[in-house]
C-alpha positions in Angstrom: 4.5 25.5 5.6 7.2 23.2 3.6 6.8 19.2 3.5 9.6 17.5 2.3 9.3 13.7 1.7 12.1 10.9 1.3 11.8 7.5 0.3 13.4 4.9 -1.8 10.2 3.1 -2.1 9.5 5.0 -4.9 10.0 3.5 -8.7 8.1 2.8 -11.9 6.5 -0.4 -11.0 6.2 0.5 -6.9 2.4 0.6 -5.6 1.2 1.8 -2.5 4.2 4.2 -1.1 4.1 5.7 -4.6 0.5 6.4 -4.7 0.6 7.6 -1.2 3.1 10.3 -1.8 1.6 11.6 -5.3 -1.9 11.6 -3.9 -0.5 13.5 -0.7 1.8 16.4 -3.3 -1.6 16.4 -5.4 -3.9 17.1 -2.4 -1.6 20.2 -1.3 -0.7 21.7 -4.4 -4.2 22.9 -4.1 -3.0 25.0 -0.6 -1.2 28.3 -1.8 0.4 28.3 1.8 1.7 25.1 1.4 5.1 24.0 -0.4 6.0 20.1 -0.8 9.4 18.6 -1.9 9.9 14.8 -2.9 13.2 13.3 -2.7 13.9 9.6 -4.1 16.9 8.0 -5.5 17.1 7.9 -9.6 20.2 7.5 -12.0 21.8 10.7 -11.1 21.3 13.9 -9.5 18.3 16.3 -10.7 15.8 18.6 -10.0 12.5 19.3 -12.1 9.9 21.6 -9.5 9.9 20.0 -6.7 10.6 16.3 -7.4 14.1 15.9 -6.7 16.5 12.7 -7.3 20.0 11.5 -5.6 22.1 8.9 -7.6 21.3 5.0 -5.7 22.6 1.8 -6.6 19.8 -0.2 -8.9 19.2 -3.7 -7.3 19.2 -6.7 -9.9 15.5 -8.1 -9.8 14.1 -4.9 -7.6 11.8 -3.8 -10.2 13.3 -0.7 -10.8 14.0 0.1 -7.1 17.0 1.7 -6.4 19.0 1.6 -2.4 21.3 4.6 -1.5 24.6 3.2 0.5 25.9 6.9 1.8 23.4 9.3 3.8 25.4 11.9 4.1 24.3 13.1 0.3 20.1 13.0 1.4 21.1 14.7 4.8 23.0 17.6 3.0 20.2 17.6 -0.1 17.4 18.0 2.7 19.2 21.0 4.9 19.6 22.6 1.3 15.7 22.5 1.1 15.2 23.8 4.5 11.8 22.0 5.0 9.5 22.7 8.0 8.7 19.3 8.6 10.2 16.1 7.1 8.5 12.5 6.4 10.8 9.6 6.1 9.0 6.6 4.2 11.1 3.8 4.7 13.4 2.1 7.6 16.6 2.2 5.5 19.7 4.8 5.0 17.7 7.4 4.0 15.9 7.1 7.7 18.6 8.2 9.1 19.7 10.9 6.6 16.0 12.7 8.0 16.7 12.4 11.4 20.3 14.1 11.1 19.0 16.8 8.5 15.8 17.4 11.0 18.2 17.7 14.2 20.6 19.9 12.1 17.8 22.3 11.2 15.5 22.3 14.2 12.8 20.6 12.3 10.5 17.9 13.2 10.6 14.8 11.4 8.0 11.7 11.2 8.5 8.4 9.9 6.1 6.3 8.1 6.2 2.7 8.4 4.8 1.2 5.5 6.0 -2.2 5.4 6.2 -5.3 8.2 9.9 -5.5 7.5 10.8 -7.8 10.4 8.0 -10.4 9.1 8.7 -9.9 5.7 12.4 -10.9 6.1 11.6 -13.6 8.8 9.6 -15.1 6.2 13.0 -16.1 3.9 15.3 -16.1 6.7 13.9 -17.3 9.6 13.5 -16.3 13.2 16.8 -14.9 14.5 16.9 -12.7 11.5 13.1 -11.2 12.3 13.9 -10.9 15.9 17.3 -8.6 15.2 15.1 -6.5 12.7 12.7 -5.8 15.3 15.3 -4.7 17.4 16.6 -2.4 14.6 13.6 -1.3 14.0 12.4 -0.3 17.2 15.7 1.7 17.7 15.2 3.6 14.4 11.7 4.4 15.2 12.2 5.7 18.8 13.7 9.0 17.1 11.1 10.0 15.5 8.8 13.1 16.7 5.9 10.9 15.5 5.8 7.7 13.8 2.4 6.8 11.4 1.6 3.4 10.6 -1.2 2.5 7.9 -3.7 -0.1 10.1 -4.1 -0.4 13.5 -2.6 -4.0 13.5 1.4 -2.2 12.4 0.5 0.2 15.1 -0.2 -2.5 17.7 2.9 -4.0 16.7 5.3 -1.1 16.9 4.0 -0.4 20.7 4.9 -3.6 21.3 8.5 -2.9 20.4 8.7 -0.2 22.7 7.3 2.9 20.3 5.2 4.7 21.8 4.2 7.9 19.7 2.6 6.1 16.7 -0.1 7.4 15.5 -2.5 5.2 12.7 -2.5 7.1 9.3 -4.6 5.1 6.4 -3.9 5.7 3.0 -6.5 7.1 0.7 -8.2 5.8 -2.6 -8.6 7.8 -5.8 -12.7 7.4 -5.9 -12.8 9.1 -9.1 -10.7 6.9 -10.9 -11.6 3.7 -9.0 -15.4 4.0 -9.6 -18.6 1.2 -10.8 -18.4 3.4 -14.0 -15.2 2.3 -15.0 -17.1 -0.8 -15.7 -16.5 -2.0 -19.8 -18.9 -4.7 -21.5 -16.5 -5.4 -23.8 -13.4 -5.9 -21.4 -14.2 -10.1 -20.9 -14.1 -10.6 -24.6 -10.8 -8.2 -25.2 -9.2 -10.5 -22.4 -10.5 -14.0 -23.9 -12.8 -14.6 -21.1 -16.4 -15.8 -22.0 -19.0 -13.7 -20.0 -21.0 -16.7 -18.3 -17.7 -16.9 -16.4 -17.8 -15.8 -12.7 -14.6 -13.4 -12.9 -12.4 -13.2 -10.0 -9.6 -10.8 -9.9 -6.1 -9.9 -8.4 -3.5 -7.2 -9.6 -0.2 -7.1 -7.6 3.5 -7.9 -7.6 4.0 -11.5 -7.4 5.9 -11.6 -4.1 6.2 -14.3 -1.5 3.8 -12.7 0.7 0.8 -12.0 -2.0 0.5 -15.8 -2.1 -0.2 -16.2 -5.4 -0.2 -20.1 -5.4 -2.9 -19.9 -2.8 -5.0 -17.9 -5.3 -3.9 -21.1 -7.9 -4.7 -24.0 -5.8 -8.3 -22.0 -4.9 -8.8 -22.0 -9.0 -7.9 -25.5 -9.1 -10.7 -25.9 -6.3 -13.6 -23.6 -7.8 -13.5 -25.4 -11.2 -14.6 -24.3 -14.5 -17.8 -22.0 -13.7 -14.8 -19.8 -12.1 -12.0 -17.5 -13.7 -9.2 -15.7 -12.6 -7.4 -12.4 -13.9 -3.9 -11.8 -12.4 -2.1 -8.7 -13.4 1.1 -8.0 -12.3 4.8 -8.1 -13.1 6.2 -11.5 -12.5 3.0 -13.7 -12.2 3.3 -17.6 -13.1 2.6 -18.8 -16.6 1.9 -22.7 -15.2 -1.5 -21.4 -14.4 -4.8 -23.8 -14.5 -7.0 -23.4 -17.1 -9.0 -21.0 -15.6 -6.8 -18.4 -15.3 -5.4 -15.9 -17.3 -2.0 -13.5 -16.9 -1.0 -10.3 -17.5 2.8 -10.7 -16.5 3.5 -6.6 -16.4 3.1 -3.6 -14.6 0.0 -1.9 -15.5 -1.2 1.4 -15.4 -4.2 2.8 -13.2 -6.5 3.3 -15.8 -6.3 -0.4 -17.2 -6.1 -1.9 -13.6 -9.3 0.3 -12.8 -11.3 -0.9 -15.7 -10.1 -4.5 -14.7 -11.4 -3.7 -11.7 -14.9 -2.4 -12.4 -15.4 -5.7 -15.0 -14.6 -8.2 -12.7 -16.8 -9.6 -9.7 -14.6 -9.8 -7.1 -11.2 -9.7 -5.7 -9.5 -12.6 -3.9 -6.4 -12.2 -2.0 -4.3 -14.2 0.0 -1.5 -11.8 1.0 -0.5 -12.2 5.0 1.7 -9.1 5.1 -0.8 -6.5 4.3 -0.2 -3.1 5.9 -2.8 -1.5 4.4 -4.0 -3.4 1.0 -4.3 -0.6 -1.2 -5.9 -2.9 -4.0 -8.4 -4.3 -2.0 -9.6 -1.1 -1.0 -9.2 0.2 -5.1 -11.3 -2.6 -5.5 -14.1 -1.8 -3.3 -14.4 1.6 -4.5 -14.6 0.2 -7.7 -17.9 -1.3 -6.7 -16.4 -5.2 -6.0 -16.7 -7.3 -2.7 -13.5 -8.9 -1.8 -12.5 -12.2 -0.6 -9.5 -12.3 1.5 -7.2 -13.8 4.0 -8.3 -12.9 7.6 -4.6 -11.4 8.3 -2.9 -8.1 8.7 -4.8 -4.9 7.2 -6.8 -7.0 5.5 -8.8 -8.3 8.4 -9.8 -4.5 9.5 -10.4 -3.2 6.1 -12.7 -5.4 4.4 -15.7 -4.9 6.6 -18.6 -7.3 7.0 -20.9 -6.7 4.4 -18.2 -5.9 1.5 -16.8 -8.9 1.1 -15.5 -12.7 3.0 -12.4 -12.9 5.1 -10.9 -16.2 5.3 -8.6 -18.4 7.0 -5.0 -17.6 5.7 -2.9 -19.4 3.5 -5.5 -22.1 3.2 -6.9 -22.7 -0.7 -10.1 -24.7 0.5 -11.1 -21.9 3.0 -10.5 -19.5 0.3 -12.8 -21.6 -2.1 -15.7 -22.0 0.7 -15.1 -18.2 0.9 -15.8 -17.0 -2.8 -18.8 -20.2 -3.1 -20.0 -18.6 0.1 -19.9 -14.9 -1.8 -21.8 -15.5 -4.8 -24.4 -17.7 -3.0 -25.4 -14.3 -2.0 -26.4 -11.1 -3.8 -22.9 -10.2 -5.1 -23.8 -7.0 -6.8 -25.2 -5.8 -3.6 -22.1 -6.8 -1.4 -20.2 -4.2 -4.3 -22.4 -1.5 -3.4 -22.1 -1.9 0.2 -18.2 -1.9 -0.3 -18.1 1.2 -2.2 -20.0 3.0 0.5 -17.6 2.2 3.2 -14.6 3.2 0.9 -16.2 6.8 0.2 -17.2 7.2 3.7 -13.7 6.3 5.3 -10.9 6.1 2.2 -11.4 9.6 0.6 -7.8 10.8 -0.2 -8.9 14.2 0.5 -10.1 13.7 4.2 -7.2 11.4 4.5 -4.8 13.9 3.5 -6.0 16.6 5.7 -6.5 15.1 8.8 -2.8 14.0 8.0 -2.5 18.4 7.4 -3.4 18.6 10.8 -1.1 16.3 12.5 1.6 17.9 10.6 0.4 21.5 12.2 0.2 19.8 15.7 3.8 18.6 15.3 5.7 22.0 14.1 3.8 23.6 17.0 4.5 21.6 19.1 1.6 20.3 20.2 2.3 16.2 19.5 -1.2 14.1 19.4 0.0 10.5 19.3 -3.1 8.9 21.0 -4.3 6.2 18.5 -7.8 6.9 17.1 -10.6 4.6 17.8 -11.1 1.6 15.6 -14.2 2.6 13.3 
């Protein structure tokens, strides 16, 4: 079987989609009966092994992302690759190209709905824009042979929009890289953070939906006994004295060490469709304090952290205080066990492969699995 992945969500500073595709191709590379191809935007047309790029417009302030403008080159490149199944990882030009290529080749095409485009744009441009985008998304994704969503909340929204061939496909975590053994006793000293502080951490882009302002106000309310480490590109520099900022894209090894050397992750995001950093934190053996919204509401179980009212710094402050009034280390151990059971990349990707086989053999299984 030859599997081709196509997406514009692939850049040096990109997050969950790139992580998913890299893990997927890594697992599949162990299976000699499989061939994989990845087609993504780049500065020029190029091929290196199974990695292919086509030139696309560089987005100003787009953190390295490029936006394809014409679908024909992408359609033709896919036709030349002759895959047995195609997966589209974004809802833009490349998605339409995959549908055309799939029709020409007579192969199934899967659409992975990684981010909630209508809500993200609605937050910026209002309800009218959100309604228009819901119609667009519904029209596009009804045309795929199967639609993948990374959480039940997103799958249910797609169903409400009239997209019925939806399957929940969670992402996974590299359990060897994100591990409590990554703890570094010298980490806090290297960051200038006193060892007697309760160290909270957040890693990610400073985008509007991450609600970094909520985290900063939470730290003002928590006071000097707590310290927050913010890691990621675009982070603010006007912050309370109990906040340390690492304003750049951080590598996975650096993030893994930082997580395992912290006490808890705090996450105020309300538009997460999986919340990969929360799973990586739990895999690192630390609990999570998060907004009760989106995928975080279903992927942070009781015992592995505390969920609180969204967009409310006082509620997040109370949740942090409640977490540290109990056995934080025990919560971290439970969090690790939960991720081991449910979000191991091997089991996640092998389940996806079973779905691919069912599509290629005409036995499409679209039923939503039961919530764990």
